[in-house]
C-alpha positions in Angstrom: 109.1 61.1 117.2 106.4 58.7 116.0 104.8 55.8 117.7 103.0 53.8 115.2 100.4 51.2 116.3 97.0 49.9 115.8 93.9 49.0 117.9 90.8 46.9 117.3 87.9 45.5 119.3 85.1 43.0 118.9 82.4 41.7 121.2 78.8 42.0 122.1 77.1 44.9 123.9 73.7 43.6 125.0 70.8 45.6 126.5 67.8 44.1 128.4 64.8 46.2 129.3 61.7 45.3 131.3 58.6 47.3 131.9 55.7 46.7 134.3 52.5 48.8 133.9 51.3 49.6 137.4 48.4 51.7 136.2 47.3 53.8 133.3 49.6 56.6 134.6 52.6 54.7 136.0 55.2 52.4 134.6 58.0 50.6 136.5 61.2 50.1 134.4 64.4 48.1 134.7 67.4 47.7 132.4 70.7 46.1 132.2 73.1 47.2 129.5 76.7 46.8 128.6 78.8 49.6 127.0 82.4 50.0 125.9 85.0 52.6 124.7 87.6 51.6 122.2 91.2 51.5 123.3 93.9 53.5 121.6 97.6 54.5 121.1 99.3 56.9 123.4 101.4 59.8 122.2 105.2 59.2 122.7 106.8 60.7 125.7 108.9 63.8 125.3 111.9 61.9 126.6 114.5 64.8 126.8 112.2 66.6 129.3 111.6 63.5 131.5 113.3 62.9 134.8 114.7 59.3 135.3 111.9 58.5 137.7 109.2 59.7 135.3 110.7 57.6 132.6 110.3 54.5 134.8 106.8 55.4 135.8 105.4 56.5 132.5 107.6 54.6 130.0 106.4 51.5 128.2 102.8 52.5 128.0 102.3 52.7 124.3 98.6 51.9 124.3 95.5 51.5 126.4 92.8 48.9 126.4 89.0 49.0 125.8 86.9 50.2 128.6 83.7 48.2 129.4 80.8 49.0 131.8 77.7 47.2 132.9 74.9 49.6 133.8 72.0 48.4 136.1 69.1 50.8 136.4 65.6 50.8 138.0 63.0 53.5 138.0 59.5 54.7 137.4 57.7 57.1 135.1 54.3 58.6 136.1 51.8 61.0 134.6 50.3 63.2 137.4 47.8 66.1 138.0 45.4 65.0 135.3 48.2 64.2 132.9 49.4 67.9 132.9 52.6 66.8 134.6 55.1 63.9 134.9 57.3 62.6 137.6 60.3 60.2 136.8 62.8 58.8 139.2 65.6 56.3 138.7 68.5 54.7 140.5 71.6 53.2 138.8 74.8 51.3 139.5 77.6 51.2 136.9 80.4 48.6 137.2 83.4 49.7 135.1 86.3 47.6 134.0 89.6 49.1 132.6 88.4 52.7 133.1 90.3 55.0 130.7 91.9 57.8 132.7 94.0 60.7 131.3 97.1 61.6 133.3 99.9 64.1 133.0 103.2 62.3 132.6 105.1 64.2 135.3 107.9 66.3 133.9 107.6 64.8 130.4 105.2 67.4 129.0 103.1 64.6 127.8 99.6 63.2 128.5 98.8 59.5 128.6 95.7 57.4 129.0 95.9 54.6 131.6 93.5 51.8 132.3 92.3 51.5 135.9 91.1 47.9 136.5 88.0 48.7 138.5 85.7 51.6 139.1 82.1 52.1 140.0 79.4 54.8 139.8 76.2 54.8 141.9 73.5 57.4 142.1 70.0 58.5 141.1 68.0 61.0 139.0 64.6 62.6 139.3 62.6 64.7 136.8 59.4 66.7 137.4 57.5 68.6 134.7 54.2 70.4 134.9 52.0 72.6 132.7 49.5 74.1 135.2 48.0 76.3 132.4 48.0 76.4 128.6 50.4 79.4 128.9 52.9 78.3 131.5 55.0 75.2 131.9 58.1 74.3 133.9 60.5 71.4 134.5 62.9 70.5 137.3 65.6 67.8 137.3 68.4 66.7 139.6 71.0 64.0 139.8 73.4 62.6 142.3 76.5 60.5 141.2 78.9 59.0 143.7 81.7 57.6 141.5 85.1 56.3 142.6 88.1 54.2 141.7 88.2 50.7 143.1 91.8 49.9 142.2 95.3 51.5 142.8 98.1 51.7 140.2 101.7 51.7 141.6 105.2 52.1 140.2 108.4 50.8 141.7 111.6 52.8 141.4 115.1 51.4 140.8 115.6 51.6 144.6 112.5 49.5 145.3 110.4 52.4 146.4 106.7 51.9 145.6 104.5 54.9 144.8 101.0 55.6 143.6 100.9 56.6 139.9 99.3 60.1 139.2 97.0 59.8 142.2 95.2 56.7 140.8 94.3 55.2 144.2 91.3 53.3 145.4 88.6 55.6 146.8 89.4 58.6 144.6 86.6 60.3 142.8 86.3 59.8 139.0 87.6 62.8 137.1 85.3 65.4 135.8 82.2 63.9 137.5 80.3 66.2 139.8 78.4 64.6 142.6 75.4 66.8 142.2 73.8 68.5 139.2 70.4 70.2 138.8 68.5 72.1 136.1 65.3 74.0 135.8 63.4 75.5 132.8 60.2 77.6 132.6 58.3 79.1 129.7 55.5 81.6 129.6 53.7 82.2 126.3 50.8 84.5 125.3 49.1 85.5 122.0 50.1 89.1 121.1 48.3 89.4 117.8 46.4 87.1 115.5 48.7 84.1 114.6 51.6 85.7 116.7 52.7 84.0 119.9 55.1 85.7 122.3 57.1 83.7 124.8 59.7 84.1 127.5 61.9 81.1 128.5 64.4 80.9 131.3 66.8 78.0 132.0 69.0 77.4 135.0 71.9 74.8 135.3 73.9 73.9 138.4 77.0 71.8 138.2 78.7 70.7 141.3 82.5 70.7 142.1 84.8 68.4 140.2 88.4 67.5 139.7 89.9 67.5 136.2 92.3 64.5 136.7 92.5 61.9 139.5 95.9 63.2 140.6 94.4 66.6 141.3 93.1 65.2 144.6 96.6 64.6 146.0 97.2 66.4 149.3 99.3 69.6 148.5 98.8 69.3 144.8 97.9 73.0 144.5 101.2 74.2 146.0 104.1 74.6 143.5 107.6 75.1 144.9 109.0 77.8 142.6 112.5 77.2 144.0 112.5 73.7 142.5 113.0 75.4 139.1 116.2 77.1 140.0 119.4 76.2 138.2 122.9 76.8 139.4 124.0 77.9 135.9 122.0 81.1 136.1 123.0 82.1 139.6 120.0 80.5 141.4 117.3 82.4 139.5 114.6 81.0 137.3 113.5 82.5 133.9 112.0 85.9 134.7 113.8 86.0 138.1 114.7 87.0 140.7 111.7 85.5 142.4 109.5 87.5 144.8 107.9 84.5 146.4 108.8 80.9 147.0 105.5 79.1 146.2 102.6 79.5 143.8 99.3 78.1 145.0 95.9 77.4 143.3 92.8 75.3 144.1 92.7 72.1 142.0 89.1 71.6 142.9 86.9 73.1 140.2 84.1 74.9 142.2 80.4 74.5 141.6 78.8 77.0 139.2 75.3 78.2 138.1 74.3 79.4 134.6 71.1 81.3 133.8 69.9 81.9 130.3 67.0 83.9 129.0 65.2 84.0 125.7 62.4 86.4 124.6 60.8 85.7 121.2 57.8 85.7 118.9 56.6 82.7 116.9 54.4 82.9 113.8 53.5 79.9 111.6 56.8 78.4 110.6 59.3 81.0 111.8 60.7 82.2 115.1 62.6 85.3 116.0 64.1 85.9 119.5 66.5 87.9 121.6 68.6 86.0 124.1 71.0 86.5 126.9 73.2 83.5 127.8 75.0 83.4 131.2 72.8 86.3 132.5 74.8 86.7 135.8 78.2 86.6 134.0 79.2 83.5 136.0 82.9 82.6 135.6 82.8 78.8 135.5 86.0 76.8 135.7 85.5 73.9 133.3 89.0 72.2 133.6 92.4 72.7 135.0 95.0 73.1 132.3 98.6 72.3 133.1 101.9 71.4 131.4 105.0 69.5 132.4 103.6 68.4 135.7 103.0 72.0 136.9 106.5 73.1 135.8 105.1 75.3 133.0 101.6 76.6 132.3 98.9 76.3 135.0 95.5 77.8 134.4 91.8 77.2 134.1 89.6 76.7 131.0 86.6 78.8 131.5 83.1 79.3 130.0 81.7 81.9 127.7 81.0 85.2 129.5 77.6 87.0 129.4 76.5 87.0 125.8 73.6 88.9 124.1 72.3 87.8 120.8 69.6 87.7 118.1 68.4 84.4 116.6 65.9 83.5 113.8 64.6 80.1 112.7 62.5 79.0 109.8 61.0 75.6 109.4 60.6 74.3 105.8 
């Protein structure tokens, strides 16, 4: 089945920046900027798989509109400790209109993009970097983002029953956005021979918990009633039956994770050679929840790359 269509957009995306020099080492900054994401065409529903209610809820949504956002930000940037270090801090507020949200179209084995009229994001970031010696430097950063929907989308059945569509309800967290993130990096370097510089670099990244889709926050979302798949035609058993349990459970909240990388190398003139270990602790990070047919088929997690050892070279021309 095809669903031809077209989309276009025009407009102005202004950006205003102001800077005040407090001293030779400190600047205060403020900016206001508008951004947008182009709308698009949804894939057609897999109608033979849809229940009647899902056809009512998800039908007639052939396209989605442009998303726009106004970003308001204030902050400061400072050189510290005799200009061997820097400290930056900022706070932001983002007002979002027609937020583009991906949803699973219930039993239809389809994914659609909906527009949520209002959403907002508010938070702050800080960065600190220092090179206490000529051989050692490090940097730290952290960010907090409290983002949520400010609108509710509903659907009305043929019987007049009003329900929230795919968990898109005011107060829900924006999908795939962790509230807290942090990172650190440090490098130690030392001459090991004339014109040869050895170095060791370590990086650390922390990503807080998230939800893949807005509807994943629904109470009881992580409990699947396996008996709902039974069909009278096969004697009350599902494919692969008979069942040994009535429910299947999983946690829709993607837990926080931490990744550590190491790199040991040698630089000489215009080339660099190094050994590296990515994901040193072999952390298993859940990056997204993958599902099909509204949890009536595949349910699983997309994960990161396991611990990886490697050898890298680089030449600058």
